[in-house]
All heavy atoms as an XYZ file, in Angstrom:
739
protein
N     -39.866   -119.298     -5.018
C     -40.480   -119.152     -6.334
C     -40.148   -117.768     -6.852
O     -40.353   -116.758     -6.180
C     -41.987   -119.318     -6.220
C     -42.687   -119.005     -7.509
S     -44.461   -119.271     -7.517
C     -45.043   -117.969     -6.481
N     -39.644   -117.720     -8.085
C     -39.357   -116.440     -8.717
C     -40.632   -115.907     -9.357
O     -41.381   -116.666     -9.959
C     -38.262   -116.600     -9.764
C     -36.904   -116.910     -9.170
C     -35.836   -116.870    -10.233
O     -35.844   -115.942    -11.054
O     -34.985   -117.776    -10.216
N     -40.841   -114.615     -9.228
C     -42.029   -113.988     -9.805
C     -41.693   -113.267    -11.094
O     -40.625   -112.637    -11.230
C     -42.619   -112.985     -8.790
C     -43.079   -113.580     -7.460
C     -43.560   -112.480     -6.532
C     -44.174   -114.623     -7.694
N     -42.596   -113.335    -12.023
C     -42.418   -112.670    -13.312
C     -42.179   -111.178    -13.138
O     -41.331   -110.587    -13.792
C     -43.628   -112.915    -14.220
C     -43.614   -112.254    -15.595
C     -42.417   -112.741    -16.401
C     -44.912   -112.524    -16.327
N     -42.914   -110.556    -12.222
C     -42.815   -109.098    -12.035
C     -41.441   -108.660    -11.519
O     -41.132   -107.469    -11.550
C     -43.930   -108.592    -11.147
S     -43.891   -109.212     -9.466
N     -40.616   -109.596    -11.064
C     -39.272   -109.268    -10.554
C     -38.151   -109.652    -11.511
O     -36.993   -109.577    -11.156
C     -39.056   -109.942     -9.192
C     -39.992   -109.438     -8.160
N     -40.532   -110.291     -7.208
C     -40.522   -108.222     -7.917
C     -41.335   -109.598     -6.429
N     -41.345   -108.340     -6.821
N     -38.488   -110.067    -12.704
C     -37.487   -110.473    -13.680
C     -36.807   -109.267    -14.322
O     -37.306   -108.143    -14.205
C     -38.130   -111.368    -14.756
C     -38.673   -112.678    -14.204
C     -37.596   -113.467    -13.469
O     -36.574   -113.826    -14.031
N     -37.843   -113.729    -12.170
N     -35.655   -109.481    -14.985
C     -34.949   -108.353    -15.614
C     -35.859   -107.553    -16.545
O     -36.772   -108.100    -17.177
C     -33.830   -109.046    -16.415
C     -33.600   -110.339    -15.691
C     -34.964   -110.756    -15.173
N     -35.614   -106.270    -16.590
C     -36.458   -105.338    -17.324
C     -35.954   -105.096    -18.734
O     -34.758   -105.212    -19.011
C     -36.487   -103.986    -16.621
C     -37.049   -104.052    -15.226
C     -38.541   -104.197    -15.330
N     -39.174   -104.078    -14.029
C     -39.979   -105.007    -13.564
N     -40.201   -106.109    -14.218
N     -40.574   -104.850    -12.404
N     -36.858   -104.722    -19.585
C     -36.539   -104.279    -20.929
C     -37.241   -102.955    -21.130
O     -38.444   -102.842    -20.911
C     -36.985   -105.270    -21.981
C     -36.711   -104.781    -23.370
C     -36.877   -105.839    -24.394
N     -36.577   -105.248    -25.681
C     -35.620   -105.653    -26.470
N     -34.886   -106.685    -26.096
N     -35.423   -105.091    -27.625
N     -36.519   -101.952    -21.553
C     -37.083   -100.634    -21.801
C     -37.635   -100.592    -23.221
O     -36.932   -100.945    -24.167
C     -36.053    -99.538    -21.570
C     -35.625    -99.550    -20.093
C     -36.613    -98.172    -21.945
C     -34.445    -98.622    -19.807
N     -38.863   -100.153    -23.340
C     -39.473   -100.034    -24.672
C     -39.984    -98.598    -24.861
O     -40.263    -97.880    -23.897
C     -40.651   -101.009    -24.854
O     -41.648   -100.684    -23.879
C     -40.218   -102.445    -24.690
N     -40.130    -98.252    -26.084
C     -40.692    -96.945    -26.423
C     -41.970    -97.196    -27.210
O     -41.940    -97.916    -28.215
C     -39.696    -96.148    -27.286
O     -40.264    -94.936    -27.673
N     -43.040    -96.623    -26.751
C     -44.331    -96.842    -27.398
C     -44.832    -95.514    -27.949
O     -44.828    -94.497    -27.266
C     -45.360    -97.403    -26.381
C     -46.725    -97.558    -27.023
C     -44.884    -98.710    -25.810
N     -45.259    -95.548    -29.189
C     -45.857    -94.381    -29.817
C     -47.310    -94.718    -30.109
O     -47.587    -95.670    -30.850
C     -45.119    -94.058    -31.110
O     -45.764    -93.004    -31.788
N     -48.222    -93.957    -29.514
C     -49.659    -94.216    -29.724
C     -50.419    -92.919    -29.565
O     -49.873    -91.917    -29.113
C     -50.147    -95.292    -28.792
C     -49.902    -95.094    -27.318
C     -49.647    -93.946    -26.652
C     -49.914    -96.120    -26.320
N     -49.496    -94.170    -25.311
C     -49.642    -95.488    -25.084
C     -50.120    -97.473    -26.349
C     -49.591    -96.205    -23.905
C     -50.060    -98.170    -25.180
C     -49.808    -97.541    -23.964
N     -51.690    -92.928    -29.928
C     -52.488    -91.698    -29.805
C     -52.551    -91.184    -28.385
O     -52.547    -91.964    -27.416
C     -53.871    -92.127    -30.291
C     -53.641    -93.321    -31.154
C     -52.469    -94.017    -30.535
N     -52.597    -89.863    -28.234
C     -52.663    -89.233    -26.898
C     -53.842    -89.753    -26.101
O     -53.743    -89.921    -24.880
C     -52.764    -87.722    -27.052
C     -51.464    -87.080    -27.422
C     -51.573    -85.558    -27.471
O     -52.537    -84.996    -26.906
O     -50.700    -84.947    -28.071
N     -54.961    -90.002    -26.764
C     -56.138    -90.493    -26.075
C     -55.900    -91.843    -25.416
O     -56.415    -92.128    -24.330
C     -57.330    -90.578    -27.026
C     -57.840    -89.247    -27.510
C     -57.017    -88.672    -28.674
O     -56.046    -89.315    -29.132
O     -57.336    -87.560    -29.111
N     -55.115    -92.687    -26.058
C     -54.776    -94.009    -25.476
C     -53.886    -93.786    -24.262
O     -54.056    -94.431    -23.228
C     -54.109    -94.915    -26.531
C     -53.595    -96.193    -25.882
C     -55.056    -95.223    -27.675
N     -52.970    -92.840    -24.355
C     -52.094    -92.535    -23.212
C     -52.916    -92.011    -22.042
O     -52.676    -92.393    -20.891
C     -51.039    -91.518    -23.645
C     -49.908    -91.452    -22.652
O     -49.214    -92.484    -22.457
O     -49.726    -90.386    -22.035
N     -53.897    -91.158    -22.317
C     -54.797    -90.673    -21.265
C     -55.587    -91.817    -20.644
O     -55.814    -91.832    -19.435
C     -55.736    -89.591    -21.795
C     -55.063    -88.321    -22.174
N     -54.238    -87.613    -21.323
C     -55.092    -87.612    -23.322
C     -53.782    -86.549    -21.928
N     -54.283    -86.501    -23.146
N     -55.992    -92.760    -21.444
C     -56.742    -93.920    -20.939
C     -55.850    -94.762    -20.012
O     -56.303    -95.232    -18.960
C     -57.258    -94.784    -22.114
C     -57.996    -96.049    -21.707
C     -59.351    -95.753    -21.094
C     -60.125    -96.993    -20.754
N     -61.180    -97.354    -21.670
N     -54.581    -94.923    -20.371
C     -53.653    -95.638    -19.492
C     -53.538    -94.919    -18.143
O     -53.572    -95.557    -17.091
C     -52.291    -95.794    -20.138
C     -51.210    -96.445    -19.281
C     -51.623    -97.850    -18.820
C     -49.903    -96.488    -20.050
N     -53.421    -93.613    -18.189
C     -53.370    -92.856    -16.931
C     -54.639    -93.033    -16.128
O     -54.592    -93.141    -14.884
C     -53.122    -91.373    -17.215
O     -51.841    -91.180    -17.765
N     -55.774    -93.063    -16.796
C     -57.051    -93.285    -16.108
C     -57.051    -94.646    -15.436
O     -57.464    -94.796    -14.286
C     -58.224    -93.163    -17.086
C     -59.578    -93.594    -16.520
C     -60.009    -92.671    -15.378
C     -60.629    -93.588    -17.619
N     -56.571    -95.663    -16.118
C     -56.539    -97.022    -15.546
C     -55.654    -97.056    -14.308
O     -56.005    -97.732    -13.324
C     -56.078    -98.023    -16.577
C     -57.015    -98.236    -17.775
C     -56.361    -99.153    -18.801
C     -58.366    -98.777    -17.339
N     -54.545    -96.339    -14.315
C     -53.694    -96.277    -13.137
C     -54.420    -95.566    -11.998
O     -54.352    -95.985    -10.843
C     -52.346    -95.591    -13.460
C     -51.517    -95.361    -12.206
C     -51.552    -96.402    -14.470
N     -55.165    -94.514    -12.318
C     -55.951    -93.792    -11.308
C     -57.045    -94.701    -10.735
O     -57.312    -94.673     -9.532
C     -56.553    -92.546    -11.900
C     -55.527    -91.459    -12.207
C     -56.151    -90.254    -12.864
N     -57.105    -89.629    -11.956
C     -58.108    -88.877    -12.367
N     -58.342    -88.668    -13.656
N     -58.923    -88.325    -11.473
N     -57.671    -95.497    -11.581
C     -58.708    -96.428    -11.110
C     -58.088    -97.442    -10.144
O     -58.645    -97.732     -9.076
C     -59.391    -97.140    -12.299
C     -60.249    -98.293    -11.825
C     -60.223    -96.148    -13.097
N     -56.905    -97.959    -10.483
C     -56.223    -98.896     -9.602
C     -55.902    -98.218     -8.267
O     -56.082    -98.806     -7.205
C     -54.948    -99.442    -10.265
N     -55.410    -96.961     -8.338
C     -55.123    -96.229     -7.104
C     -56.375    -96.019     -6.282
O     -56.336    -96.122     -5.045
C     -54.451    -94.899     -7.444
N     -57.478    -95.735     -6.948
C     -58.734    -95.555     -6.251
C     -59.210    -96.821     -5.550
O     -59.934    -96.780     -4.563
N     -58.774    -97.961     -6.057
C     -59.127    -99.252     -5.448
C     -58.106    -99.668     -4.396
O     -58.152   -100.772     -3.853
C     -59.218   -100.333     -6.534
N     -57.130    -98.768     -4.112
C     -56.148    -99.040     -3.095
C     -54.904    -99.745     -3.588
O     -54.089   -100.206     -2.794
N     -54.744    -99.866     -4.877
C     -53.596   -100.576     -5.456
C     -52.547    -99.578     -5.937
O     -52.813    -98.744     -6.784
C     -54.046   -101.453     -6.608
C     -52.978   -102.334     -7.169
C     -52.523   -103.402     -6.179
O     -53.341   -103.853     -5.372
O     -51.349   -103.774     -6.222
N     -51.359    -99.648     -5.379
C     -50.244    -98.820     -5.849
C     -49.605    -99.514     -7.030
O     -49.140   -100.647     -6.933
C     -49.225    -98.621     -4.725
C     -48.047    -97.826     -5.160
N     -48.113    -96.460     -5.360
C     -46.794    -98.178     -5.466
C     -46.938    -96.028     -5.761
N     -46.119    -97.065     -5.831
N     -49.596    -98.847     -8.177
C     -49.012    -99.432     -9.387
C     -48.431    -98.353    -10.252
O     -48.505    -97.176     -9.952
C     -50.071   -100.272    -10.151
O     -49.397   -101.064    -11.154
C     -51.128    -99.415    -10.815
N     -47.843    -98.759    -11.346
C     -47.264    -97.825    -12.320
C     -47.858    -98.130    -13.675
O     -48.460    -99.173    -13.904
C     -45.747    -97.993    -12.376
O     -45.407    -99.275    -12.897
N     -47.634    -97.206    -14.587
C     -48.085    -97.410    -15.974
C     -47.416    -98.665    -16.532
O     -48.063    -99.471    -17.187
C     -47.763    -96.189    -16.798
C     -48.546    -94.937    -16.382
C     -47.915    -93.646    -16.900
N     -47.685    -93.645    -18.307
C     -48.535    -93.169    -19.220
N     -49.680    -92.636    -18.823
N     -48.262    -93.194    -20.492
N     -46.123    -98.838    -16.252
C     -45.395   -100.003    -16.785
C     -45.951   -101.303    -16.223
O     -46.144   -102.276    -16.960
C     -43.922    -99.867    -16.451
N     -46.234   -101.333    -14.920
C     -46.789   -102.548    -14.320
C     -48.175   -102.853    -14.897
O     -48.481   -104.011    -15.161
C     -46.923   -102.393    -12.804
C     -45.725   -102.839    -12.060
C     -46.010   -102.886    -10.559
O     -46.871   -102.196    -10.029
N     -45.277   -103.721     -9.850
N     -48.964   -101.835    -15.084
C     -50.303   -102.051    -15.629
C     -50.227   -102.570    -17.064
O     -50.922   -103.523    -17.424
C     -51.123   -100.750    -15.561
C     -52.590   -100.870    -15.977
C     -53.313   -101.976    -15.231
C     -53.286    -99.560    -15.756
N     -49.379   -101.980    -17.875
C     -49.211   -102.477    -19.249
C     -48.702   -103.916    -19.252
O     -49.182   -104.754    -20.031
C     -48.237   -101.593    -20.018
C     -48.791   -100.253    -20.491
C     -47.686    -99.395    -21.071
C     -49.917   -100.443    -21.485
N     -47.737   -104.227    -18.381
C     -47.211   -105.577    -18.325
C     -48.318   -106.569    -17.912
O     -48.399   -107.660    -18.480
C     -46.040   -105.648    -17.328
N     -49.146   -106.178    -16.967
C     -50.250   -107.041    -16.536
C     -51.232   -107.288    -17.678
O     -51.705   -108.429    -17.883
C     -50.971   -106.438    -15.342
N     -51.549   -106.238    -18.418
C     -52.491   -106.380    -19.539
C     -51.916   -107.270    -20.640
O     -52.602   -108.134    -21.184
C     -52.863   -105.007    -20.093
C     -53.701   -104.131    -19.178
C     -53.813   -102.722    -19.732
C     -55.077   -104.745    -18.970
N     -50.625   -107.088    -20.945
C     -49.985   -107.937    -21.976
C     -49.925   -109.380    -21.498
O     -50.236   -110.308    -22.253
C     -48.600   -107.390    -22.316
C     -47.827   -108.389    -23.181
C     -48.721   -106.061    -23.075
N     -49.533   -109.586    -20.253
C     -49.415   -110.943    -19.716
C     -50.750   -111.676    -19.701
O     -50.810   -112.890    -19.895
C     -48.807   -110.909    -18.312
N     -51.840   -110.936    -19.500
C     -53.157   -111.552    -19.391
C     -53.876   -111.734    -20.722
O     -54.881   -112.414    -20.796
C     -54.048   -110.704    -18.477
N     -53.331   -111.139    -21.781
C     -53.991   -111.201    -23.090
C     -53.868   -112.583    -23.711
O     -52.794   -113.179    -23.703
C     -53.404   -110.140    -24.036
O     -53.608   -108.860    -23.466
C     -54.053   -110.171    -25.395
N     -54.975   -113.063    -24.251
C     -54.985   -114.359    -24.922
C     -54.063   -114.304    -26.150
O     -53.962   -113.277    -26.804
C     -56.407   -114.696    -25.393
C     -57.375   -114.950    -24.283
C     -58.752   -115.280    -24.813
O     -58.849   -115.986    -25.838
O     -59.733   -114.812    -24.222
N     -53.422   -115.416    -26.423
C     -52.495   -115.461    -27.565
C     -53.042   -116.223    -28.750
O     -52.303   -116.552    -29.665
C     -51.157   -116.096    -27.141
O     -51.403   -117.413    -26.620
C     -50.438   -115.260    -26.104
N     -54.321   -116.456    -28.773
C     -54.892   -117.113    -29.946
C     -54.947   -116.117    -31.103
O     -55.309   -114.949    -30.909
C     -56.308   -117.649    -29.666
O     -57.147   -116.565    -29.287
C     -56.296   -118.695    -28.569
N     -54.565   -116.540    -32.290
C     -54.566   -115.616    -33.443
C     -55.901   -114.932    -33.654
O     -55.954   -113.728    -33.923
C     -54.191   -116.509    -34.618
C     -53.465   -117.645    -34.025
C     -54.074   -117.867    -32.667
N     -56.989   -115.678    -33.506
C     -58.314   -115.093    -33.743
C     -58.607   -113.961    -32.779
O     -59.138   -112.913    -33.159
C     -59.407   -116.174    -33.641
C     -59.291   -117.286    -34.647
C     -58.286   -118.372    -34.250
O     -57.801   -118.387    -33.090
O     -57.952   -119.192    -35.130
N     -58.281   -114.167    -31.512
C     -58.533   -113.137    -30.499
C     -57.663   -111.905    -30.717
O     -58.144   -110.781    -30.581
C     -58.307   -113.722    -29.091
C     -58.627   -112.754    -27.996
C     -60.133   -112.412    -27.981
N     -60.361   -111.368    -27.012
C     -60.995   -110.234    -27.267
N     -61.488   -109.988    -28.457
N     -61.154   -109.324    -26.330
N     -56.410   -112.106    -31.079
C     -55.530   -110.962    -31.362
C     -55.999   -110.170    -32.562
O     -56.013   -108.944    -32.563
C     -54.092   -111.444    -31.561
C     -53.381   -111.921    -30.298
C     -52.010   -112.482    -30.636
C     -53.262   -110.787    -29.269
N     -56.422   -110.887    -33.597
C     -56.953   -110.222    -34.793
C     -58.206   -109.429    -34.447
O     -58.370   -108.276    -34.882
C     -57.217   -111.245    -35.923
C     -58.044   -110.646    -37.043
C     -55.892   -111.785    -36.469
N     -59.085   -109.996    -33.644
C     -60.288   -109.287    -33.210
C     -59.932   -108.033    -32.437
O     -60.520   -106.976    -32.661
C     -61.186   -110.183    -32.348
C     -61.893   -111.261    -33.142
O     -61.936   -111.172    -34.393
O     -62.408   -112.198    -32.505
N     -58.979   -108.114    -31.519
C     -58.554   -106.948    -30.769
C     -58.024   -105.835    -31.680
O     -58.358   -104.667    -31.520
C     -57.485   -107.316    -29.739
C     -57.929   -108.032    -28.485
C     -56.719   -108.530    -27.698
C     -58.777   -107.101    -27.621
N     -57.177   -106.240    -32.620
C     -56.623   -105.260    -33.547
C     -57.711   -104.598    -34.399
O     -57.723   -103.384    -34.583
C     -55.588   -105.914    -34.462
C     -54.248   -106.184    -33.817
C     -53.408   -107.088    -34.707
C     -53.518   -104.879    -33.557
N     -58.608   -105.417    -34.902
C     -59.691   -104.852    -35.732
C     -60.594   -103.943    -34.930
O     -60.995   -102.886    -35.417
C     -60.507   -105.997    -36.379
C     -59.736   -106.702    -37.460
N     -60.254   -107.790    -38.132
C     -58.507   -106.504    -37.979
C     -59.381   -108.212    -39.027
N     -58.304   -107.456    -38.948
N     -60.911   -104.338    -33.706
C     -61.729   -103.478    -32.853
C     -61.047   -102.138    -32.593
O     -61.666   -101.089    -32.669
C     -62.021   -104.162    -31.514
C     -62.979   -105.342    -31.642
O     -63.613   -105.500    -32.707
O     -63.077   -106.116    -30.645
N     -59.761   -102.182    -32.303
C     -58.998   -100.935    -32.055
C     -58.991   -100.067    -33.307
O     -59.221    -98.861    -33.230
C     -57.575   -101.264    -31.615
C     -56.672   -100.068    -31.622
C     -56.824    -99.062    -30.675
C     -55.684    -99.911    -32.594
C     -56.016    -97.937    -30.702
C     -54.871    -98.795    -32.621
C     -55.037    -97.810    -31.668
O     -54.246    -96.703    -31.680
N     -58.716   -100.647    -34.440
C     -58.604    -99.872    -35.696
C     -59.929    -99.295    -36.151
O     -59.958    -98.384    -36.966
C     -57.995   -100.749    -36.776
C     -56.541   -101.090    -36.521
C     -56.012   -102.047    -37.549
N     -54.647   -102.406    -37.262
C     -54.085   -103.541    -37.661
N     -54.794   -104.437    -38.346
N     -52.839   -103.801    -37.361
N     -61.035    -99.794    -35.613
C     -62.358    -99.280    -35.972
C     -62.885    -98.235    -35.003
O     -63.962    -97.684    -35.208
C     -63.352   -100.425    -36.055
C     -63.121   -101.370    -37.219
C     -64.213   -102.434    -37.285
N     -63.895   -103.420    -38.266
C     -63.658   -104.703    -38.025
N     -63.745   -105.189    -36.781
N     -63.365   -105.558    -38.987
N     -62.158    -97.974    -33.916
C     -62.637    -97.006    -32.931
C     -62.660    -95.608    -33.540
O     -61.687    -95.175    -34.163
C     -61.718    -96.994    -31.711
C     -61.791    -98.182    -30.758
C     -60.713    -98.061    -29.689
C     -63.171    -98.251    -30.130
N     -63.744    -94.877    -33.336
C     -63.775    -93.488    -33.786
C     -62.835    -92.630    -32.955
O     -62.449    -92.997    -31.838
C     -65.227    -93.071    -33.565
C     -65.774    -94.031    -32.585
C     -65.003    -95.290    -32.715
N     -62.437    -91.492    -33.492
C     -61.451    -90.612    -32.835
C     -61.878    -90.199    -31.429
O     -61.037    -90.001    -30.567
C     -61.183    -89.391    -33.705
N     -63.173    -90.104    -31.192
C     -63.647    -89.648    -29.880
C     -64.058    -90.796    -28.961
O     -64.712    -90.599    -27.950
C     -64.824    -88.694    -30.065
C     -66.030    -89.337    -30.730
O     -65.919    -90.485    -31.215
O     -67.078    -88.670    -30.772
N     -63.635    -92.014    -29.281
C     -64.057    -93.195    -28.510
C     -63.605    -93.153    -27.061
O     -64.265    -93.711    -26.188
C     -63.533    -94.468    -29.164
N     -62.533    -92.480    -26.755
C     -62.005    -92.444    -25.380
C     -62.153    -91.064    -24.767
O     -61.467    -90.729    -23.806
C     -60.531    -92.859    -25.370
C     -60.218    -94.224    -26.007
C     -58.723    -94.497    -25.952
C     -60.993    -95.331    -25.308
N     -63.076    -90.285    -25.272
C     -63.217    -88.894    -24.858
C     -63.604    -88.712    -23.405
O     -63.365    -87.641    -22.833
C     -64.226    -88.186    -25.750
N     -64.178    -89.689    -22.755
C     -64.637    -89.527    -21.386
C     -63.582    -89.816    -20.325
O     -63.873    -89.872    -19.139
C     -65.867    -90.396    -21.113
C     -65.540    -91.882    -21.072
O     -64.457    -92.270    -21.550
O     -66.348    -92.634    -20.542
N     -62.316    -89.931    -20.692
C     -61.289    -90.285    -19.714
C     -61.007    -89.174    -18.717
O     -60.418    -89.414    -17.668
C     -59.960    -90.681    -20.392
O     -59.522    -89.604    -21.230
C     -60.116    -91.938    -21.210
N     -61.443    -87.947    -18.987
C     -61.218    -86.856    -18.057
C     -62.402    -86.647    -17.103
O     -62.347    -85.779    -16.258
C     -60.963    -85.540    -18.816
C     -59.645    -85.588    -19.588
O     -58.706    -86.240    -19.106
O     -59.569    -84.953    -20.636
N     -63.427    -87.468    -17.211
C     -64.639    -87.265    -16.432
C     -64.651    -88.037    -15.116
O     -65.693    -88.390    -14.620
C     -65.844    -87.685    -17.281
N     -63.482    -88.282    -14.549
C     -63.394    -89.069    -13.322
C     -62.707    -88.272    -12.227
O     -61.629    -88.628    -11.754
C     -62.650    -90.368    -13.600
C     -63.325    -91.241    -14.609
N     -64.339    -92.096    -14.275
C     -63.159    -91.359    -15.944
C     -64.767    -92.717    -15.367
N     -64.049    -92.293    -16.391
N     -63.374    -87.207    -11.786
C     -62.786    -86.321    -10.782
C     -62.675    -86.977     -9.408
O     -61.937    -86.513     -8.552
C     -63.622    -85.036    -10.656
C     -63.596    -84.227    -11.935
O     -62.585    -84.302    -12.660
O     -64.569    -83.524    -12.196
N     -63.401    -88.070     -9.175
C     -63.401    -88.726     -7.885
C     -62.212    -89.643     -7.666
O     -62.007    -90.181     -6.574
C     -64.692    -89.529     -7.700
C     -64.890    -90.557     -8.798
O     -64.443    -90.317     -9.937
O     -65.517    -91.589     -8.518
N     -61.367    -89.824     -8.674
C     -60.214    -90.699     -8.576
C     -58.968    -89.929     -8.101
O     -58.848    -88.734     -8.352
C     -59.923    -91.351     -9.935
C     -60.998    -92.299    -10.449
C     -60.682    -92.733    -11.878
C     -61.136    -93.503     -9.553
N     -58.034    -90.642     -7.476
C     -56.794    -89.983     -7.041
C     -55.990    -89.484     -8.254
O     -56.108    -90.048     -9.347
C     -56.023    -91.099     -6.330
C     -56.975    -92.200     -6.121
C     -58.088    -92.031     -7.089
N     -55.223    -88.448     -8.037
C     -54.336    -87.987     -9.108
C     -53.064    -88.826     -9.075
O     -52.696    -89.372     -8.037
C     -53.973    -86.489     -8.934
O     -53.379    -86.324     -7.654
C     -55.204    -85.624     -9.046
N     -52.408    -88.906    -10.207
C     -51.164    -89.651    -10.301
C     -50.103    -88.766    -10.899
O     -50.411    -87.784    -11.566
C     -51.324    -90.940    -11.153
C     -51.799    -90.601    -12.562
C     -52.246    -91.936    -10.490
C     -51.700    -91.723    -13.543
N     -48.857    -89.132    -10.653
C     -47.756    -88.403    -11.256
C     -47.700    -88.735    -12.730
O     -47.739    -89.916    -13.116
C     -46.459    -88.800    -10.574
C     -45.278    -87.960    -10.982
C     -44.090    -88.333    -10.153
N     -43.745    -89.718    -10.279
C     -42.630    -90.168    -10.861
N     -41.766    -89.320    -11.325
N     -42.398    -91.443    -10.932
N     -47.632    -87.720    -13.567
C     -47.602    -87.959    -15.011
C     -46.196    -88.391    -15.428
O     -45.211    -88.056    -14.792
C     -48.005    -86.678    -15.787
O     -47.140    -85.604    -15.371
C     -49.447    -86.320    -15.527
N     -46.119    -89.155    -16.530
C     -44.828    -89.655    -16.973
C     -43.944    -88.517    -17.524
O     -44.445    -87.459    -17.872
C     -45.167    -90.646    -18.072
C     -46.489    -90.212    -18.563
C     -47.205    -89.594    -17.385
N     -42.657    -88.756    -17.570
C     -41.729    -87.785    -18.119
C     -41.019    -87.023    -17.041
O     -41.290    -87.156    -15.844
N     -40.047    -86.230    -17.472
C     -39.275    -85.466    -16.475
C     -40.115    -84.440    -15.759
O     -41.055    -83.870    -16.330
C     -38.188    -84.807    -17.332
C     -38.667    -84.842    -18.739
C     -39.653    -85.969    -18.835
N     -39.789    -84.230    -14.488
C     -40.507    -83.225    -13.713
C     -39.871    -81.876    -13.931
O     -38.655    -81.740    -13.996
C     -40.453    -83.576    -12.227
C     -41.179    -84.812    -11.880
C     -41.140    -85.005    -10.380
N     -41.491    -86.362    -10.066
C     -41.447    -86.848     -8.859
N     -41.035    -86.124     -7.847
N     -41.752    -88.102     -8.639
N     -40.696    -80.866    -14.013
C     -40.194    -79.499    -14.129
C     -39.992    -78.924    -12.740
O     -40.798    -79.109    -11.867
C     -41.176    -78.619    -14.894
C     -41.280    -78.990    -16.329
C     -42.141    -78.003    -17.044
N     -42.239    -78.365    -18.437
C     -42.907    -77.687    -19.317
N     -43.552    -76.617    -18.965
N     -42.951    -78.067    -20.576
N     -38.898    -78.235    -12.570
C     -38.670    -77.579    -11.282
C     -39.170    -76.126    -11.389
O     -39.023    -75.488    -12.415
C     -37.184    -77.571    -10.907
O     -36.454    -76.954    -11.949
C     -36.698    -78.982    -10.703
N     -39.799    -75.688    -10.342
C     -40.314    -74.334    -10.319
C     -39.255    -73.392     -9.769
O     -38.592    -73.711     -8.794
C     -41.583    -74.241     -9.480
C     -42.717    -75.030    -10.070
C     -43.975    -74.856     -9.255
O     -43.981    -74.164     -8.261
N     -45.050    -75.489     -9.680
N     -39.060    -72.267    -10.444
C     -38.070    -71.298     -9.980
C     -38.725    -70.022     -9.555
O     -39.825    -69.709     -9.885
C     -37.029    -71.000    -11.085
O     -37.717    -70.570    -12.277
C     -36.219    -72.230    -11.357
């Protein structure tokens, strides 16, 4: 049986608020805290794959997101008990 997670990849570029990016990092840390080794890409793929495709539900999700106040995700740094993860992007070398 072929698994979806092993199918050919497509590289995408996502532009979104920094707070949403911090929330994604938090979700990866939560998964790591539960003993699950994952990546930001795998987590996003899982969320997209699991999302309902009914128009009403998608519209509700969009409307809910667009109504969030700027500080809605402000508590994403308040989880000191979770493992740290490698941040995305190129690594800087120390000289």
